[in-house]
N, C-alpha and C positions, 0 to 999 in steps of 0.2 A: 504494500500500500504506500502511495506517495507520502512523504513527510510534509504534511500541510496543516498548519495550525489554525488558519483563519476559518471563520464561519461562512457557510453558503446559505443564503436565504432564498426561499421559493417565492418571495414577493409579498404583497400586502395581505394575501389570504392565508399565508402560512401562520401556524400557531407558534412556531419556535424557529430560531436559526438552527442549523444542523452542523455541529462541529465534526471535523474529521476524526478527532480523537476524543473519546468520552473518558474524562479523567476518573470518574467514579468507577466505571467498568474496568479501567486499567488498574486501579487500586485493588478492586475485587479479584481481578485475574491474578495479580501478584500474590495475593493470599491463597487463591485456589491452587496455584502451581506448587505450593508447599505441601498440600494435603491431597490433591487429586492428580492422577497421571495426566500430564499435559494440561492440567488445570480444568479438565472437563470430564463429563461422564459418558461422552460419546465422541469419537475422534474428530468428525467434521466440524463440530462446534468450536474447535480451537482456532479457526480462521487461518490455519497455517497454509492452506491451499491458495489463499488470497493475500498472504504475507501481512496479515493485519492482527489487530487485537479484538477479541470477541466482545460484542455488546451483551452485557448482562441485562436480563429482562426483569422488570419489576411487576408488570401487569400487562394484560391484553384485553382488547374489547373490539368487537366487530372486525374490521379489516386492519386494525392497528396493533402494533406492539409499542410498549413504552420502556425505554431504557432505564438503567439504574439512576440516571440523572434526569429522568422524566422527558427526555427527547422522544417525540412521537415518530414512528416509522410506518409507512405503508408496507404491509407484510405480504410477501410472496413465497414464504416458506410454509406457513400454515402448519407448523409442527411436523413438517415433512409429509404433509398430505391429509391428515385427519380433519382439518378445520374447514370442511366444505361449506358449512353454514356461517363461517366466521368464528371469532373467539367469543366465548361466554354467551352463546345464544340463550335468551331467557328461559325457554321451555326446557332446555337441557340442564341448565343450572338448577332450575326448580326441581327437576326429577332427581338430580344428584342429592340435593339438600334433603328432600323428603325421604329418599332411600336411606341416607345416613342416619336419620333419626330412628330407623328400625334396626340399626346394627350395621357394622362395616364388613363383616365376613362371618359366614356360618360353617363353611366346610361341609355343606349338606345341600340337597337338591332344593330348588325353588321353582315356583310357577313362572317367574320371569325368564328362566332359562328355556322353558318349554315354549313360551311365547316368542322369544328371540329365534329359536330354531325354526318354528313354524313360519315366521316372517321371512327369514332368509331363504328357506326352502321354496317359498312362494316366488321370491325374486330370482332364484337361480334353479331352473329346471334340472340342471345336471346334478344337483345335490338332493339326495334322498334321505341321508342321515348326516349329522355333523357332530363334532366334538368341540367344545369351547376350550381355549387355552388363554395365555396371558400376553403373548407377543407373536409377531410374524415369524420370528426365528423358530419358536416352538411349533407353529403351524406347519412350516415347510419341513422341518426335521421329522415331525410326526407323520406327515403325509408320505414322505419317502420311506419311513420305517414300515408303514402299512403296505406300500408298493412292494418292498422287498419281502415282507412276510407273506403277502398274497402270491407272488410269483415264484418265490424260492430262488430268486436270482440276486446277485450282488451288485452288478454294474448299473450305475445311473449316468444320465447324460444331462449336462447343463450347457449353456451358451456363454461364450466369452463376452464379458461386459455386463452380464446379468448378475444381480446380487440377490441371494435368497436367505440372508441371515448369516449368523456366525457359527453355525454348527461346523464341527471339524471337517466333515466330508464335503462341505460347500465352500470352504475357503481354499479354493483351488484355482490356479492360473493355467493357461494353456501353454503348451510348447509349440513347436512348429508343425506344420502339416494340417490336413483337413480334420483329423480326429486324433487326439493325443491323450495318453494317460495323464492324469493330473499330477502336479507336484504341489507341495504345500505353499500357500500364499501367506502363511502366518507362522511365526515361530510357535512351537507347542503343538503343531498338528503332525501326527505320525505320518511318515511317508506311505506306510502300508494302507492307512485310511484314505489318503488322497488318491491312491492308485486305483481305487474302485470308482472314481469319478472320471468320466470322459468329457472332453470339451469340444465344442464345435463353434464355428463362427455363426453369429446371429444372422438370420435371413438367408442362409446358404442352404437352399433346399436340396441341391445336388449332393452336398456333403452329408446331409442327413439321410438321403436315400442310400448313399454308398455305405454309410455306417450300418444301416439296417440290413443291407444285403450281405455284409460280411460278419456282423456280430449280433444280428437281431435276436437270436435264440438266447443270448447272454444278458440282454438288457432288461432290467427291472422296470425302469421308468425314465421318462424324459420330462424335465421340469423347465418351464419357460415363463418369463414375464411376457404376457401377450402384447403389451406395449412396454418397451424397456423404459424405466425411469432412472436407473442407477448408472447409466453412462450418459445421462441426459436423455431427453425424450426421443426415442427411435421407434417409429411405428413398424408393424410387420408388413412385409411386402405381400401383394396378392398371392394367395396359394400357400404361403409358408405355414401358417397355423393349421390350415386344412390338411396339408401333407403330414404334418406332425401327428395329428390325431389319427389320421388314416393309417399311418405306418405303425403306430403303437397298437391300434386295434388288430391289424393283420398279423402282427408278430407276438401278440400276447403280452406286450409291455403296457405300463400304466402311464397315461398322459396326465400331467399335472400342470394346471394353470396357476401360477403364483399371482393372484390378483389382490395381494395385500395393498398395493398402491392403486390399482385401477378399479378395484371392486367398489361399486357405488360412486365412483369418481367419473369415469367416462360414460357411464350409463347406470341406471338403477341396477341392472343385471350384469354390470361389468363389461369388459371387452368381449367376453363370450357371447353376450347378447347382441353386441354390434356386429359380430361376424357370423352369428348363427351356429355356434359350435357347442358341443357338450363334452368337455373333457371328463376323464374318469374321476379325477379328484380336483378340488379347488381349495386354495388357501385365501382367506380374507382377513383383513385387519384394518388398522387406521380408522377410516370413516365409520365402519360398523361398530367401533367402540366408542364413538362420540368423543374422542380425545382422551379416553381412559385406557389403561392397559387391558385390552381384550382383542382376541383374534379367534378364528375358527378354521378347522379343516374339515372337509366333508366331500361326499360324492356318492357313487353308486352303493346301493345297499349291500351288494355282495362283498365289496371291499370293506366298508365300514363295520360290517358284522364280524370282521376279523379282529376288531379292537376289543381289548379287555373291558368288561368282564365276559363278553360273549365269545371272544376268541383269544389266540395266543400272542397277539401284538400288544405289548404293554405300553401304556402311557397314562400318566396321572399328574395332578397338580393341585396343591392346597388352595390356591386362589382362582382356579379355573371356574368361570361362571360367577365371578364375584358380583354380589347383588348391586353394588353401586355402579360398577361398570355396565352391567346389564341394563340398569335403569337409564344410563346415559345413552346406551345403544338404542333402546326402544324409542326414546324421545327424539333421537336423531333420525331414525327411520321414519318417524311420523311426519317429518318435514320434507321428505323426498318425494317429488312428483314431477311430472313431465314439464310443467311450467318452470320449475327450478332449473332443469337441465337446458331448457331453451334459453333462459337468461344467461346461464354460464357459457353456452355456445356463442351467443352474441357478444358477450364480453371478451371471450377468447379470440374471436375473429377480429374484433376491433383492436385488441392489443397486438395481435400478430401483424395485422396490416400496418399499424402505426410503427411498430419496431422495424418492419421491413422497409417502410418508407424512410425512416430515419437512417437506416443503414445505407440505403441507396445514395444518400447525400455525401457519404464519407469515402466510398471506394474501398472500405474494409472487406477482406475476405471473411465473411460471416454469414450465417443463415439462421432462420428461426424455424423450429419444428414444433408442431403442436398436435395433440389429440384431445379434443374437448377442452377441459380447463387445466390441462397440464402441458407445459411447454418449456423449451430451452432455447437460449441464444447461444449458438455454437460459434466460436471464433475460428472458423475454418470454412472453406468453400463447401457447400452442400451439394447433394443431399448426404446426410450421415445415415448410413444403413447398417453399420456394424462397428465393433470396437476398433478395428484397424482404421476406419474412417475417423472415428472420434479422437484417436490418438494424435491426429494431425493438428488438433486445436492449439492455438497460441494461448497457453495458460497464463503467460505473463501479461498479455494484453487484456485477458479476461480479468485478472486481478486488479489492473488499473481501472477498468470499467466498473468493477464491483465497488472499489473504494470511492469512485466518483458518484455512484448511485447512492451509497450509504451516506455520503456527505450531503446529498440532496433529500435525505429522509426516506429512501426506498430500501427496504430490507430484502435483499435478494439472496438466494442460496449461496453460501460462501465456498463454492467449488464449481469449476466448469462442468463437471460431470454429474450434476444433480439437477433434478427437475424442479421447476418453479410451479406454483399452484395458485389458481384463482379461487375466490370464495364468493358466495352469494352476497356477502357483505360489502364487497368492493363496489363503490359508487362510480358513476360517470366522472365525477370530479377526481376521484382517486386515479382513474385510468388516465385522465388528461394530465394530471401532475406527474404520473409515472412516465408517460410518453415524452413530456417536456424534459424531465430529468434524464431519460435515456438518450435523447438526441444530444443534449449537452455532454453527457458522459461519453457517448461514442466519439464526439468531436475531440474530447480530451485524450481518447485512446488511440487516435490515428498516429 
């Protein structure tokens, strides 16, 4: 981030000037670094990818975050996706508050869990039964265990650039070639564990077909982000997801859509609703938890009946189906209707068009990719269709742009390879201010 101490004002309608360096956050970060690894509880929050100091947040409301010094930011992180309705929507806050008066955790079944399962099954025809967990990592890890337990096979397939949580066998990077045995992408992951994960390039249908032709009988599952959000927003090319599901079906492998990010984000029924597919298993999180720690995995009855206590695949959790999280989930689902998604689509289209117009004035090699209300500004010539394309991005230029946006009161994901998110709370005025800030920030980044 550029060393710039002055304040940048958005003009007479702005609530506050926006300092490049928040001294209160800087002091908190110095304290945090003494007691937390890197000063944070999740790596990207440290702002190292943008060479900056993280903003510590004191509160949030609607489309806004407020820093520790009370500077207001228009938020496009949205807690990394869950805040589809904006921060602290009144009906969700009321549901959480009321639920808390009845107790915070029971470790026992509740009617709310049944209602939530029924609601999600109605939205996702591919899901006949589901199990609640507390995080997206738990959901993907458990779904893959079910796939292995059901098929009796060990090998799983993931795509380079997709992230499915921090389970050992998913922290895998690709080697060279169309399909490679994984090698650990993190210290502490046994090589033998990583070797049971094969990697392929995202959107490479030919490589996927070749792998099934040569190893189909050994594959337990293929897991995919149906829209990638973890290398920036990369949509599937026509036929890619269809081929994946078809090949899994014909070779007895399990197709798993990781819709932790896209579920109820790109449509009520997730990306699978937009493309008309029914994967064998689906993982959901983020939005369906209403901003609280809740996720689910579910799918065909035949597979889910392998989960304990019905079958031999073991998975459990003390806080699974937590009553406060379930109350937040149900209150959030109550707000999802076609009118909301139409509003989000219109806002997304406006933001995309405005960003592209601003970029066209600069001559920068950059592009905007969007699916619904999730999008990325890639500092590379597009289209970006896989991790090899994304790796060409000018991350230094992105860091400068990010700092310039933050200085203008726009809180953008602090890494080139993360998706940005719109919420229903973003107003036309918020979008106007964002586009003005973006155009100025692009000019500073040339």
